[in-house]
N, C-alpha and C positions, 0 to 999 in steps of 0.2 A: 099719710101716704097711701095712695091707691094705685093698683095696676090699671092701666088704660086698655092695653091689648088683651089678647088671650080670652079667657072665659068672661072677663069683666067688660069686654067691648060693648055689648048691647046695653049695659046699664050705667056706664060711667057718667053720662051726662046728668043723671039724677043725683050724683054725689058731689058735683062741683058747686062751690060757693063763690060767686063772683067777688073778687077782691080778697079772698082768703085762700086761693089755690095757687100752688106753684107746681110746675111740671119738670120732672127729672126724666128726660127722654134718652133712652139708651140705644146706641147703634153699635152692632157687633162689627168691630174693625176687621175681624178675621173671616167675615162672610161677605165678600164683595157682591155675590149674587143676590143678596138681600138689600143692598143699598137703595135700589130703585123703589122697592115697596116701602122701605123705611122713610124715604124722602116723601113719597105720596102721603103716607100716614101723618108725617110731620106737618105738611102743608094743610092737610085737612084739619088737624088739631088747631093750627094757628088761625084758621078761619072760623072756628067755633065762636059764636057770640059770647058764650059764658067764659071764654078764656082770653078775651081781648085785653084784660089787664093783668093776666097771669105771666109772671116771669118764667122763662124756660131755660133749663140747663141741658145742653146736649152732651151726654157723656159717651165718648167713643171708647167702648170697652174692648177687653182682650187684646190690648196693644202689645202685649208680650208674646203673643203667638207668632209662629213663623209665617203664617199666611196673612197676618195683619197688614193692612194698607197704612200708609203714613197719614198723619193728620191732614197735611196739605192735599194728598190724593183724595181723601174722603170729603173734605170741604169742596174740592173741585167737582167730584162726582155728584155731590148733592146740590151743587150750585148754591152754597150757603151764602155767598155774597149777595146774590139776587134775593134769596129768601129773607135775609135780614133787612135788606133795603125796602122790601115790600110788606114788612110785618109791623104791626103796632107794638108788639111785645118786646120786652128786653130779652135778648137771646145771648146766652153765654155758652162757650164750648170748652170742654176739657177732655183730656185723655185719661183713661182709667185702666188699671189692672191690679190684681191682688198681690203682685210680687213687689211693687215699689211703693213704700209708705208715702213718699212725697207726692204721689199721684192720688192717694186716697184723701189726705187731709184737705186739699182745696174743695173737694166735693162735699165733705162733711161741713166745712165752713160755709159753703153756699147754702146748704140745707138749714144750718143753724141760724143764719141771718134772718130767717123768716119766723123764727120761733116767737110766739106771742105770750107764752107762759112766763111768769116771773122766774128769775134765777132760783134754782134749787140746788141743794147739796145732794149729790148722788155718789155713793161709794167714796165719800170724803173729798170729792172734787166739786167745784162749782161749775155748772153748765148753764 
């Protein structure tokens, strides 16, 4: 896993392996003022040649905050229906917050389905 935004933005393209990369894209549900820039960044990522076969999971975070928008509001604001229709990639969407375990598990399951290592025992559990 690598950070795409922030300090990694200038060099992330050199870290992408076509066919071996998955994108977990987080959108802060509690910051509607940032949804526009999050949408632009998402569209730019979806158009990157190295990411044409990469599956995307859009995780709408902080859904437990009072200022959080609903999943339907965010999908509408970001025009997700149009984005999905015009993208080559598999795009999944989930809500996430650290207060509800049932919202964490699906994200972990999505990440684990791309695991290429053989199953190993870790802390007595098979992963």
